[in-house]
ZAVEX-494808 format. One line per 8 residues: number of its first residue (from 1); their letters; for each residue x, y negated, z negated of N, C-alpha, C. Coordinates in Angstrom, 2 decimals. Atoms other than C-alpha are relative to their C-alpha. Layout:
<recs>
NUM> A> X Y Z X Y Z X Y Z; ...
</recs>
This chain:
<recs>
1> XXXXXXXX> -0.13 -0.43 -0.86 -7.58 -78.09 21.76 1.56 0.70 -1.15; -1.33 -0.27 0.31 -4.38 -77.60 19.68 -0.42 1.13 -1.58; 0.24 -1.21 1.18 -6.52 -75.80 16.81 -0.47 1.26 0.96; 0.28 -1.59 -0.74 -7.31 -72.93 19.73 1.43 0.24 0.20; -1.48 -0.36 -0.27 -3.64 -72.96 20.52 0.21 0.87 -0.92; -0.46 -0.66 1.31 -3.07 -71.95 17.02 -0.91 0.95 -0.34; 1.03 -1.25 0.36 -5.84 -69.27 17.12 0.72 0.97 0.95; -0.54 -1.40 -1.10 -4.32 -67.15 20.16 0.93 1.50 -0.90
9> XXXXXXXX> -0.54 -1.06 0.52 -3.20 -64.00 19.35 1.15 0.66 0.98; -1.20 -1.17 -1.17 0.28 -62.38 20.76 -0.64 1.10 0.07; 0.51 -1.46 0.58 -0.67 -59.01 21.51 0.64 0.44 1.09; -1.08 -0.76 0.17 1.76 -56.67 21.69 -0.29 0.88 1.51; -0.06 -0.45 -1.96 2.17 -55.29 25.54 0.08 1.49 -0.14; -0.09 -1.12 0.31 1.46 -51.19 24.92 1.12 0.75 0.44; -0.96 -0.99 -0.72 4.47 -48.73 25.68 -0.65 0.83 0.97; 0.85 -0.85 -0.64 4.07 -46.99 28.82 -0.08 1.30 -1.10
17> XXXXXXXX> 0.14 -1.39 0.80 2.71 -43.43 28.00 0.99 0.92 -0.27; -1.35 -1.61 0.37 5.03 -40.45 26.72 -0.66 0.95 0.78; 0.17 -1.28 -0.95 5.55 -38.19 29.48 0.19 0.99 -0.58; -0.77 -1.69 0.59 6.12 -34.27 28.82 -0.45 0.48 -0.98; 0.79 -1.23 0.61 5.27 -31.91 26.27 0.05 -1.21 -1.32; -0.08 0.85 1.73 5.10 -33.48 22.35 0.79 0.13 -0.29; -1.27 -0.17 0.95 8.18 -32.07 21.31 1.39 -0.88 0.73; -0.68 0.75 0.02 9.75 -34.56 23.19 -0.40 -1.37 0.09
25> XXXXXXXX> -0.10 1.28 0.05 8.47 -37.58 21.97 1.13 -0.25 -1.32; -1.00 0.09 0.85 11.36 -39.07 19.73 -0.91 -0.23 -1.55; 0.27 0.17 1.27 9.21 -39.53 16.49 -0.67 1.16 -0.66; 0.89 -1.59 0.32 7.62 -36.09 16.63 1.56 0.66 -0.29; -1.12 -0.64 -0.06 11.43 -35.01 17.21 0.61 -0.51 -1.87; -0.53 0.28 1.14 12.33 -37.00 13.85 -0.22 0.70 -1.23; 1.10 -0.61 1.07 9.74 -35.27 11.84 0.48 1.21 -0.28; -0.53 -1.64 -0.28 10.68 -31.82 12.82 0.88 0.14 -0.65
33> XXXXXXXX> -1.16 0.20 0.16 13.95 -32.94 12.13 0.38 0.04 -1.91; 0.00 0.30 1.63 13.72 -34.33 8.38 -0.60 1.61 -0.57; 0.51 -1.33 0.41 11.15 -31.18 7.83 1.05 1.03 -0.04; -1.17 -1.14 0.01 14.38 -28.69 8.81 1.06 -0.21 -1.11; -0.83 0.02 0.97 16.64 -30.67 6.87 -0.34 0.36 -1.25; 0.84 -0.67 1.16 14.70 -30.49 3.62 -0.06 1.55 -0.08; -0.07 -1.06 0.14 14.86 -26.61 4.20 0.79 0.66 -0.17; -1.31 -0.55 0.08 18.12 -26.30 4.79 0.53 -0.58 -1.47
41> XXXXXXXX> -0.24 0.19 1.31 18.76 -28.19 1.79 -0.19 0.58 -1.21; 0.47 -0.94 1.18 16.78 -26.41 -0.44 0.46 1.27 -0.10; -0.40 -1.92 -0.36 17.63 -22.60 0.99 1.64 -0.23 -0.07; -1.42 -0.27 -0.21 21.20 -23.43 1.60 0.63 -1.16 -0.16; -0.62 1.51 0.91 22.59 -26.44 -0.74 1.44 0.09 0.51; -1.60 0.78 -0.39 26.45 -26.03 0.49 -0.01 -0.26 1.48; -0.05 -0.34 -1.30 25.31 -25.62 4.43 -0.78 -1.65 -0.14; 0.46 1.40 -0.15 23.56 -29.19 3.59 0.49 -0.62 -0.39
49> XXXXXXXX> -0.68 1.42 1.11 25.82 -31.19 1.16 0.75 0.26 2.08; -1.66 -0.14 -0.94 28.79 -29.97 4.51 -1.05 -0.53 1.38; 0.56 0.75 -1.11 25.92 -31.77 7.23 -0.12 -1.66 -0.35; -0.16 1.38 -0.10 26.50 -35.17 5.64 0.79 -0.89 1.30; -0.96 0.78 -1.23 29.05 -36.32 8.68 -1.44 -0.40 0.63; 0.93 0.96 -0.34 26.02 -36.28 10.51 -0.86 -0.73 0.20; 0.62 1.07 0.27 23.84 -38.46 9.21 1.02 -1.23 -0.27; -1.02 1.42 -0.14 26.80 -40.74 8.63 1.12 -0.79 1.61
57> XXXXXXXX> -0.61 0.26 -1.20 28.46 -40.69 12.14 -1.61 -0.77 0.88; 0.67 -0.18 -1.16 24.91 -40.93 13.64 -0.17 -2.59 -0.48; 0.54 1.15 0.33 24.45 -44.70 11.41 1.22 -0.69 0.20; -0.84 0.54 -0.13 27.80 -45.24 11.87 0.30 -0.66 1.59; -0.68 0.58 -1.65 28.02 -45.69 16.20 -1.02 -0.94 -0.27; 0.92 1.24 0.34 24.61 -47.87 15.44 0.43 -1.32 -0.19; -0.72 1.39 0.54 26.49 -50.48 13.29 0.78 -0.06 0.80; -1.14 0.88 -0.88 29.20 -50.54 15.40 -0.29 -1.30 0.97
65> XXXXXXXX> 0.13 1.03 -0.73 27.09 -52.34 17.94 -1.00 -1.09 -0.26; 1.10 1.27 0.16 24.72 -54.67 16.24 0.62 -1.33 0.04; -0.53 1.46 -0.25 26.96 -57.58 15.94 -0.23 -0.09 1.20; -0.15 0.76 -1.99 27.49 -57.50 19.78 -1.37 0.04 0.54; 1.56 0.44 -0.48 23.93 -57.38 20.49 -0.40 -0.54 -0.25; 0.57 1.13 0.40 22.88 -59.87 18.29 0.64 -1.32 0.64; -0.73 0.91 -0.46 25.76 -62.00 19.71 -0.52 -0.36 1.51; 0.49 0.27 -1.58 24.72 -61.53 23.27 -1.58 -0.50 0.15
73> XXXXXXXX> 1.58 0.74 0.29 21.29 -61.97 22.62 -0.14 -1.56 0.02; -0.02 1.88 0.27 21.63 -65.43 20.85 1.00 -0.94 0.93; -0.88 0.68 -0.88 24.19 -66.56 23.27 -0.62 -0.38 1.03; 0.86 -0.24 -1.19 22.35 -65.54 26.16 -1.24 -1.05 0.05; 1.51 0.79 0.18 19.19 -67.34 24.78 0.41 -1.38 -0.01; 0.03 1.20 -0.09 20.63 -70.70 23.70 0.62 -0.42 1.18; -0.66 0.13 -1.23 22.87 -70.94 26.75 -0.90 -0.34 1.29; 1.30 0.14 -1.14 19.73 -70.35 28.75 -1.10 -1.41 -0.33
81> XXXXXXXX> 0.72 1.38 0.38 18.09 -73.71 27.26 0.36 -1.18 0.23; -0.33 1.45 -0.70 18.23 -76.92 29.13 0.17 -0.83 -1.04; -0.04 0.93 0.89 17.44 -79.06 25.87 0.52 0.75 -1.05; -1.19 -0.45 0.95 20.26 -78.77 23.45 -0.57 -0.69 -0.91; 0.65 0.28 1.66 18.16 -81.00 20.60 -1.17 1.09 -0.34; 1.09 -0.88 0.55 15.55 -78.32 20.48 0.40 1.52 0.22; -1.12 -1.64 -0.02 18.81 -75.34 20.81 -0.10 -0.60 -1.55; 0.06 0.49 1.69 19.75 -77.32 17.51 -0.74 0.18 -1.07
89> XXXXXXXX> 0.93 -0.03 0.90 16.62 -77.18 16.19 -0.14 1.46 -0.78; 0.24 -1.28 0.20 16.22 -73.38 16.36 1.02 0.22 -0.63; -1.44 -1.12 0.64 19.85 -72.54 15.41 -0.31 -0.63 -1.67; 0.04 0.19 1.69 19.11 -74.57 11.59 -1.59 0.62 -0.59; 1.03 -1.28 0.37 15.68 -73.28 11.73 0.27 1.56 -0.35; -0.86 -1.43 -0.05 17.45 -69.62 12.33 0.53 0.04 -1.40; -0.40 -0.15 1.74 19.63 -70.17 8.83 -0.73 -0.34 -0.99; 0.82 0.17 1.20 16.98 -71.64 7.04 -1.11 1.02 -0.42
97> XXXXXXXX> 0.81 -1.42 0.17 14.49 -68.61 7.46 0.64 0.70 -0.16; -0.81 -1.16 0.59 17.50 -66.53 6.88 -0.27 0.25 -1.58; -0.10 0.05 0.81 18.27 -67.89 3.85 -1.67 0.30 -1.35; 1.10 -0.51 1.03 14.46 -68.11 2.11 -0.67 0.73 0.37; 0.68 -1.59 0.41 13.16 -65.08 3.28 0.66 0.72 -0.70; -0.99 -0.65 0.66 16.27 -63.22 1.76 -0.36 -0.87 -1.33; 0.71 0.25 1.47 15.30 -65.58 -1.57 -1.00 -0.03 -0.49; 1.32 -0.37 0.64 11.87 -64.70 -1.62 0.42 1.76 -0.22
105> XXXXXXXX> 0.08 -1.88 0.11 12.62 -60.83 -0.85 0.67 0.12 -1.75; -0.77 0.14 1.08 15.31 -61.66 -3.86 -1.06 0.53 -1.34; 0.75 0.42 1.67 12.81 -62.97 -6.37 -1.31 0.90 -0.13; 1.12 -1.13 -0.03 9.92 -60.23 -5.32 0.69 1.14 -0.71; -0.17 -1.10 0.07 12.19 -57.69 -6.00 0.50 0.12 -1.83; -0.63 0.52 1.83 13.19 -59.17 -9.72 -1.13 0.26 -0.77; 1.19 -0.52 0.58 9.47 -59.23 -10.12 -0.28 1.36 -0.06; -0.20 -1.53 -0.03 9.12 -55.62 -9.49 0.38 0.30 -1.02
113> XXXXXXXX> -0.56 -0.65 1.11 11.53 -54.40 -11.76 -0.16 -0.32 -1.36; 0.67 0.40 1.64 10.61 -55.98 -14.34 -0.91 0.00 -0.37; 1.25 -0.71 0.76 7.35 -55.11 -14.59 -0.26 1.40 -0.08; 0.31 -1.68 -0.15 7.50 -51.38 -13.35 1.38 0.37 -0.88; -0.96 -0.63 1.26 11.03 -51.15 -15.14 0.27 1.80 0.87; -0.08 -0.99 -0.73 11.80 -48.44 -12.69 1.24 0.92 -0.63; -1.04 -0.76 0.15 15.12 -47.06 -14.36 -0.16 0.46 -1.54; 0.03 -0.35 1.43 13.40 -45.97 -17.83 -0.40 1.74 0.65
121> XXXXXXXX> 0.37 -1.17 0.00 13.39 -42.25 -18.12 1.35 0.89 0.85; -1.06 -0.76 -0.84 17.04 -41.70 -16.43 0.73 1.11 -1.14; -0.88 -0.70 1.25 18.10 -41.18 -20.25 1.53 -0.20 -0.18; -1.55 0.29 -0.71 21.65 -42.43 -19.18 0.50 -0.78 -1.33; -0.69 0.46 1.38 23.74 -43.43 -22.21 1.01 -1.07 0.53; -1.07 1.42 -0.39 25.77 -46.57 -21.56 1.17 -0.04 -0.52; -1.54 0.13 0.55 28.45 -45.61 -23.50 1.10 0.71 1.35; -0.63 -1.10 -0.39 29.40 -43.00 -21.26 0.08 -0.21 1.97
129> XXXXXXXX> 0.04 0.52 -1.50 29.02 -45.25 -18.04 1.34 -0.69 0.16; -1.59 1.01 -0.34 32.78 -46.84 -16.38 -0.82 -1.29 0.07; -0.09 1.38 -0.76 32.78 -50.81 -16.32 0.53 0.39 1.11; -1.16 0.25 -0.88 35.21 -50.68 -14.10 -0.91 0.62 1.77; 1.04 -0.36 -1.30 32.37 -49.20 -11.21 -0.28 -1.22 0.24; 0.50 1.06 -0.26 30.83 -52.45 -11.55 0.63 -1.50 -0.18; -0.43 1.07 0.44 33.25 -55.24 -12.74 0.32 -0.77 1.42; -0.24 0.77 -0.83 34.10 -56.49 -9.36 -1.38 -0.60 0.61
137> XXXXXXXX> 1.40 0.63 -0.06 30.26 -57.35 -8.48 -0.11 -1.21 -0.96; -0.21 1.05 1.44 30.31 -59.00 -12.14 0.80 -1.15 0.11; -1.17 1.63 -0.72 33.24 -61.29 -11.10 -0.12 -0.50 1.40; 0.44 0.76 -0.59 31.88 -61.86 -7.55 -1.10 -1.21 -0.61; 0.99 0.94 -0.26 28.78 -63.28 -8.74 0.37 -0.82 -1.57; -0.39 0.98 0.92 30.30 -65.08 -11.69 0.48 -1.49 1.42; -0.96 1.05 -0.69 32.82 -67.24 -8.95 -0.94 -0.49 1.03; 0.60 0.49 -1.47 30.14 -67.35 -6.00 -1.64 -1.21 -0.36
145> XXXXXXXX> 1.25 1.48 0.11 27.89 -70.99 -5.90 -0.73 0.23 1.32; 0.78 0.45 -1.80 25.74 -72.33 -2.86 1.09 -0.58 0.47; -1.33 0.69 -0.60 28.93 -74.05 -2.15 1.22 1.24 0.55; -0.19 -1.61 -0.52 30.64 -70.71 -2.00 -0.35 0.58 1.12; 0.47 -0.75 -1.06 28.18 -69.09 -0.29 -0.02 0.03 1.15; -0.17 1.05 -0.89 27.88 -71.58 2.32 1.40 -0.23 0.99; -1.16 -0.51 -0.87 31.40 -71.45 3.00 0.32 1.37 0.72; -0.80 -0.79 -0.04 31.73 -67.96 3.05 -0.62 0.32 1.60
153> XXXXXXXX> 0.70 0.11 -1.19 29.25 -68.45 6.45 1.05 0.13 1.08; -1.02 0.00 -0.74 32.55 -69.51 8.18 0.57 1.22 0.08; -0.77 -1.08 -0.07 34.48 -66.53 9.54 1.37 -0.02 -0.08; -0.98 0.56 0.04 38.26 -66.67 9.32 0.72 -0.22 1.28; -0.09 -0.34 -1.38 38.80 -65.50 13.08 -1.15 0.07 0.28; 0.96 -0.69 -0.81 36.23 -65.52 15.87 -0.52 1.23 -0.74; -0.05 -1.61 0.05 37.20 -61.60 15.63 -0.96 0.43 -1.19; 0.33 -1.09 1.22 36.36 -61.18 11.99 -1.12 -0.07 -0.15
161> XXXXXXXX> 1.27 -0.22 0.00 33.10 -62.18 12.16 -0.23 1.47 0.33; 0.07 -1.50 -0.62 32.60 -58.83 13.94 0.93 1.11 -0.75; -0.96 -0.91 0.76 35.46 -56.60 12.29 -1.12 -0.04 -1.26; 0.88 -0.22 1.31 33.15 -57.13 9.00 -1.06 -0.10 0.15; 1.71 0.15 0.00 29.77 -57.28 10.35 -1.07 -0.93 -0.83; 0.74 1.28 0.61 28.55 -60.29 8.50 -0.62 -0.72 1.18; 1.01 0.24 -0.95 25.44 -61.05 10.52 0.04 -1.06 -0.17; 0.32 1.43 0.14 25.47 -64.38 9.48 1.26 -0.55 0.22
169> XXXXXXXX> -1.43 0.40 -1.14 29.01 -64.91 10.73 -0.29 -0.32 1.29; 0.02 -0.02 -1.47 28.35 -63.60 13.86 -1.17 -1.06 0.14; 1.34 1.36 -0.55 24.50 -66.02 13.97 1.09 -1.67 -0.03; -0.76 1.33 -0.30 27.42 -69.02 13.37 0.77 0.25 1.04; -0.84 -0.10 -0.74 29.55 -67.71 15.66 -1.19 -0.30 1.80; 1.19 0.32 -0.93 26.82 -67.14 18.02 -0.53 -0.89 0.88; 0.49 0.79 -0.38 25.11 -70.20 17.95 1.55 -0.77 0.61; -0.97 0.16 -0.80 28.39 -71.61 18.97 0.52 -0.18 0.85
177> XXXXXXXX> -0.46 -0.39 -1.36 29.27 -70.17 21.66 -1.16 -0.45 0.92; 0.73 0.46 -0.71 26.48 -70.91 22.65 -0.23 -1.27 0.52; 0.07 1.55 0.07 26.00 -74.59 22.41 1.47 0.02 1.01; -0.97 0.05 -1.19 29.77 -74.39 24.46 -0.60 0.47 1.21; 0.33 -0.60 -1.21 28.52 -72.44 27.04 -0.79 -0.82 0.56; 1.17 0.61 -0.71 25.29 -74.42 27.87 0.74 -1.44 0.35; -0.62 0.66 -0.55 28.06 -77.41 28.22 0.70 -0.03 1.44; -0.64 -0.96 -0.62 29.95 -75.56 30.67 -0.47 -0.59 1.72
185> XXXXXXXX> 0.28 0.75 -1.33 27.84 -76.69 34.00 -0.31 1.53 0.61; 0.17 -1.05 -0.98 28.22 -74.19 37.01 0.51 1.69 -0.73; -0.43 -0.98 0.42 30.75 -72.28 35.04 -0.90 0.77 -1.34; 0.22 -0.98 0.87 28.96 -71.63 32.17 -1.10 0.68 0.11; 1.09 -0.80 -0.53 25.92 -70.33 34.08 0.40 1.40 0.40; -0.54 -1.06 -0.43 28.29 -67.82 35.55 0.46 0.68 -1.02; -0.15 -0.62 1.02 29.18 -66.90 32.06 -1.10 0.06 -0.89; 1.64 -0.19 1.17 25.72 -66.93 30.64 -0.16 1.65 0.97
193> XXXXXXXX> 0.35 -1.53 -0.64 25.16 -63.73 33.47 0.65 0.55 -0.18; -1.01 -1.23 0.02 28.42 -61.87 32.55 -0.88 0.32 -1.50; 0.15 -0.98 1.57 27.21 -61.97 28.71 -1.32 0.47 0.11; 1.64 -1.37 -0.52 23.25 -60.52 30.00 0.70 1.23 0.79; -0.10 -1.10 -0.17 24.84 -58.14 31.77 0.99 0.74 -1.08; -0.37 0.15 1.13 27.16 -57.42 28.52 -1.15 0.74 -0.95; 1.29 -0.21 1.00 23.67 -57.46 26.55 -0.25 1.24 0.28; 0.55 -0.89 -1.01 22.47 -55.03 29.05 0.91 1.75 -0.32
201> XXXXXXXX> -0.85 -1.50 0.02 25.34 -52.41 28.53 0.21 0.32 -1.84; -0.12 -0.55 1.51 25.34 -52.84 24.80 -1.71 1.08 -0.21; 1.54 -0.37 0.27 21.55 -51.99 24.93 -0.64 1.57 0.26; 0.34 -1.12 -0.65 21.90 -49.16 27.25 0.22 1.13 -1.05; -0.92 -0.86 1.02 24.39 -47.56 24.72 -0.98 0.39 -0.91; 0.77 -0.38 0.80 22.16 -47.68 21.85 -0.81 0.10 0.34; 0.98 -1.22 -0.77 19.48 -46.05 24.13 0.41 0.86 -0.28; -0.37 -1.30 -0.20 21.57 -43.20 24.31 0.30 0.83 -1.58
209> XXXXXXXX> -0.63 -0.37 1.50 23.07 -43.13 20.80 -1.34 0.20 -0.77; 0.83 0.18 0.78 19.22 -43.69 19.36 -0.32 1.61 0.18; 0.68 -1.18 -0.19 18.38 -40.26 21.18 0.29 1.27 -0.69; -0.67 -1.09 1.12 20.57 -38.61 18.61 -0.81 -0.13 -1.43; 0.58 -0.02 1.25 18.30 -39.82 15.75 -0.50 1.00 -0.89; 0.50 -1.20 0.51 16.84 -36.42 15.35 1.10 0.80 -1.05; -0.71 -1.13 0.30 20.07 -34.70 14.61 0.87 -1.17 -1.31; -0.32 0.64 1.17 21.15 -38.06 11.86 -0.71 0.09 -1.08
217> XXXXXXXX> 0.92 -0.46 1.04 18.29 -37.63 10.08 -0.25 1.29 -0.49; -0.15 -0.75 0.43 18.53 -34.15 9.92 1.01 0.21 -0.85; -1.26 0.10 1.03 21.80 -34.25 8.52 -0.05 -0.92 -1.50; 0.44 0.95 1.12 20.80 -37.21 6.34 -0.85 0.51 -1.46; 0.94 -0.25 0.55 17.80 -35.52 4.62 0.70 1.34 -0.61; -0.64 -0.64 0.46 20.02 -32.40 4.44 1.11 0.13 -1.39; -0.82 -0.07 1.23 22.44 -33.13 2.42 -0.58 -1.00 -1.23; 0.44 0.30 0.98 20.29 -35.24 0.38 -0.50 0.62 -1.39
225> XXXXXXXX> 0.53 -0.93 0.82 18.37 -32.24 -0.90 0.74 0.86 -0.42; -1.03 -0.96 0.22 21.42 -30.22 -0.60 0.81 -0.16 -1.19; -0.93 0.54 1.54 23.53 -32.16 -3.27 -0.82 -0.53 -1.12; 0.30 0.34 1.22 20.59 -33.18 -5.52 -1.08 0.87 -0.47; 1.05 -1.03 0.78 18.37 -30.62 -5.37 -1.20 -0.87 -0.10; 1.04 0.28 0.36 14.72 -30.70 -5.26 -0.55 -0.96 -1.10; 0.55 -0.13 1.65 14.20 -30.58 -9.03 0.90 -1.26 -0.38; -0.66 1.01 0.54 16.78 -32.96 -9.66 -0.52 -1.43 0.81
233> XXXXXXXX> 0.38 1.78 -0.91 14.78 -35.97 -7.11 -0.96 -0.53 -1.06; 1.20 -0.05 0.17 11.67 -35.35 -9.10 -0.15 -1.68 -1.03; 0.11 0.57 1.15 13.16 -38.06 -11.91 0.50 -1.53 1.24; -0.12 1.32 -1.50 13.85 -40.97 -8.73 -0.80 0.11 0.94; 1.08 -0.06 -0.69 10.37 -40.35 -7.23 -0.12 -1.31 -0.70; -0.06 1.28 0.41 9.89 -43.53 -9.47 0.61 -0.83 0.40; -1.09 0.89 -1.38 12.89 -45.40 -7.93 -0.65 -0.16 1.00; 0.20 0.11 -1.70 11.88 -44.60 -4.42 -1.05 -0.34 -0.26
241> XXXXXXXX> 1.13 0.80 -0.40 8.07 -45.46 -5.18 0.53 -1.75 -0.07; -0.27 1.20 0.05 9.08 -48.71 -6.85 0.52 -0.58 1.52; -0.85 0.88 -1.38 11.72 -49.58 -3.73 -1.37 -0.15 1.48; 1.10 0.03 -0.62 8.58 -48.55 -1.45 -0.99 -0.87 -0.14; 1.04 1.38 0.07 5.95 -50.85 -2.96 0.73 -0.86 -0.27; -0.94 1.24 -0.52 8.63 -53.62 -3.00 -0.03 -0.28 1.19; 0.04 0.56 -1.20 8.92 -53.38 0.41 -1.36 -0.22 0.70; 1.04 -0.12 -0.14 5.71 -52.95 1.08 -1.21 -1.41 -0.06
249> XXXXXXXX> 0.25 1.54 0.35 4.53 -56.18 -0.80 0.71 -0.76 0.87; -0.94 1.07 -0.92 7.14 -58.19 0.90 -0.23 0.12 1.84; 0.05 -0.34 -1.15 6.14 -56.86 4.31 -1.19 -0.71 0.35; 1.62 0.57 -0.39 2.10 -57.81 3.93 0.07 -1.27 -0.67; -0.31 1.38 0.44 2.59 -60.82 1.80 0.78 -1.33 0.39; -0.85 1.31 -0.81 5.88 -62.72 3.04 0.05 0.14 1.53; -0.07 0.16 -2.13 6.25 -61.49 7.00 -1.23 0.01 0.30; 1.33 -0.27 -0.26 2.11 -60.77 6.88 -0.08 -1.98 0.21
257> XXXXXXXX> 0.38 1.67 -0.26 2.08 -64.77 6.19 0.94 -0.34 1.17; -1.09 0.29 -0.91 4.93 -65.44 8.50 -0.37 0.60 1.32; 0.35 -0.32 -1.14 3.50 -63.49 11.17 -1.43 -0.46 0.31; 1.32 0.67 -0.22 0.00 -64.70 10.75 0.10 -1.67 0.44; -0.20 2.10 -0.41 1.31 -68.69 11.13 0.41 0.35 1.71; -0.53 0.37 -1.32 3.16 -67.71 14.55 -1.30 0.82 0.63; 1.40 -0.16 -1.28 -0.50 -66.02 15.78 -0.20 1.44 0.25; 0.00 -1.20 -0.45 -0.18 -62.19 15.57 -0.06 0.45 -1.19
265> XXXXXXXX> 0.50 -0.61 1.95 -1.07 -59.54 12.46 0.88 1.10 0.08; -0.79 -0.89 0.75 1.43 -57.62 10.84 -0.35 1.91 0.22; 0.32 -1.15 0.30 -0.43 -54.76 10.46 -0.06 0.48 1.46; 0.30 -0.77 -1.79 -0.68 -54.04 14.64 1.23 -0.23 0.28; -1.18 -0.62 -0.78 2.80 -54.42 15.23 1.11 0.32 -1.17; -0.36 -1.53 0.63 3.60 -52.02 12.31 -0.29 0.88 0.54; 0.27 -0.90 -1.05 1.54 -49.72 14.62 0.82 0.23 1.01; -0.98 -0.14 -1.31 3.92 -50.71 17.58 1.10 0.33 -0.89
273> XXXXXXXX> -1.38 -0.35 -0.41 6.92 -50.01 16.23 0.00 1.18 -1.23; -0.21 -1.56 1.26 6.03 -46.43 13.93 1.49 0.66 0.44; -1.07 -0.75 0.04 8.63 -44.76 16.11 1.26 -0.60 -0.87; -1.31 1.06 0.83 11.41 -46.98 14.65 -0.60 0.19 -1.53; -0.14 -0.27 1.28 10.11 -46.79 11.35 0.08 1.36 -0.63; -0.47 -1.49 0.39 10.24 -43.01 11.47 1.52 0.17 0.01; -1.51 0.00 -0.59 13.78 -43.02 12.52 0.27 -0.85 -1.59; -0.25 0.94 1.45 14.26 -45.58 9.19 -0.17 1.00 -0.65
281> XXXXXXXX> 0.07 -1.04 0.99 12.85 -43.12 7.11 0.60 1.62 -0.12; -0.82 -0.62 -0.07 14.70 -40.51 8.28 1.80 -0.30 -0.55; -1.47 0.18 -0.25 18.20 -41.59 8.40 0.74 -1.42 -1.46; 0.25 0.84 0.55 17.49 -44.05 5.43 0.75 -1.46 0.27; -0.69 0.96 -0.21 18.90 -46.91 6.82 -0.64 -1.13 1.21; 1.01 0.83 -1.15 17.17 -50.02 8.76 1.15 -0.27 1.23; -1.54 0.31 -0.96 20.59 -50.46 11.20 -0.79 0.83 1.24; -0.14 -0.53 -1.25 19.53 -47.69 13.46 -0.75 0.39 1.30
289> XXXXXXXX> 0.72 0.42 -1.01 16.25 -48.38 15.33 0.33 -1.12 1.17; -0.59 1.09 -1.33 18.49 -50.79 17.53 0.25 0.51 1.61; 0.08 0.05 -1.35 17.23 -50.10 21.12 -0.91 -0.36 1.32; 0.87 0.59 -0.94 15.87 -51.36 23.88 -1.11 0.37 0.67; 1.34 -0.51 0.28 13.28 -49.18 23.80 -1.20 -0.12 -0.58; 0.78 0.81 1.20 12.21 -50.57 20.69 0.23 -1.72 0.35; 0.37 1.52 -0.40 12.42 -54.39 22.25 -1.58 -0.11 -0.49; 0.95 0.48 0.28 9.58 -56.23 21.01 -0.91 -1.06 1.01
297> XXXXXXXX> 0.40 1.30 -0.25 7.12 -58.08 23.13 -0.91 -0.25 -0.22; 0.80 0.52 0.41 4.44 -60.24 23.02 -0.64 -0.86 0.87; 0.57 0.75 -0.76 1.87 -62.16 25.37 -1.10 -0.90 -0.30; 1.52 1.01 0.41 -0.30 -65.29 24.57 -0.38 0.08 1.29; 0.61 0.71 -0.97 -2.69 -66.90 26.98 1.11 0.17 1.13; -1.04 0.82 -1.38 0.28 -68.56 29.20 0.87 0.61 -0.38; -1.60 -0.12 -0.40 3.40 -67.18 28.49 0.13 1.67 -0.25; 0.08 -1.01 0.89 5.18 -64.33 27.38 1.63 0.14 -0.50
305> XXXXXXXX> -1.07 -0.16 0.36 8.09 -63.31 25.46 0.68 0.89 -0.43; -0.47 -1.68 0.63 10.47 -60.37 24.39 1.93 -0.89 -0.15; -1.28 -0.13 0.55 12.98 -60.20 21.80 -0.06 1.05 -0.25; 0.07 -1.24 1.01 15.17 -57.51 20.47 -0.06 -0.33 -1.37; 0.07 -0.10 1.82 15.13 -56.70 16.81 1.49 0.19 -0.48; -1.48 0.36 0.64 17.98 -57.61 14.48 0.17 0.92 -1.41; -0.41 -0.62 1.28 19.36 -56.01 11.12 -0.79 -1.07 -1.00; 0.35 0.96 1.69 17.61 -57.09 7.35 0.41 0.87 -0.58
</recs>
């Protein structure tokens, strides 16, 4: 019986079919915006550079809501669970998962970089580089160890986690808040209802903002081509290709294995979120496709679960 249950595949619920003309579909609008941005940046480079605030503004609008959405989602989920032991196990597993998968991602990136050496061909003279530009990172890497990294998860203040936008700190605050609310009885249930209502407000705000994704993609692409030119980007093709190769390997090997163990196909899931992936491609940011329209729903044989995406 257990083996049969493990073989169950969570089937993604299909989104409702797009209504209206083809040009009203979000990912089509993003593709058109990317193409127009490339043309503007190539033929009118000064105008393309001036359009940079469109991309920056769109990404900033999304980023300002990520921490509140994560907080409300996690707090509501934890405070709604009656078994606190199960909640504790979920919290520990979440932190372990974050650290373990991040370590695998770093290791894979180092391996691919060492094998392909994407920096070759840029013909940069190290003597012309300013060492002060990376001095802060070097100093931080020398000082930070395992203990310092773990202590950094604890924010200086409750609000500080949201002000800095550190997702690990937000995660810790969310888990503690969820535990606290679950101990308050009837009062906790009323507070949980307020948290759920706040989450709906934030998701609706993001849904409104994401409709402007074509504008953000247009501005970001126009600036990139206008500032650096099509010809100057040729030397970066290998670097960009290496980045995407590493990302694909990580998704297929690491996340694919995790998805397989969880009971669903990563390839089918990628096909399901194609709209969001095109937004990421156009804006060069993984923080932009955070909306309730991109909520992920899965349906096993006997239950259903719906979770909102978070930033990686």
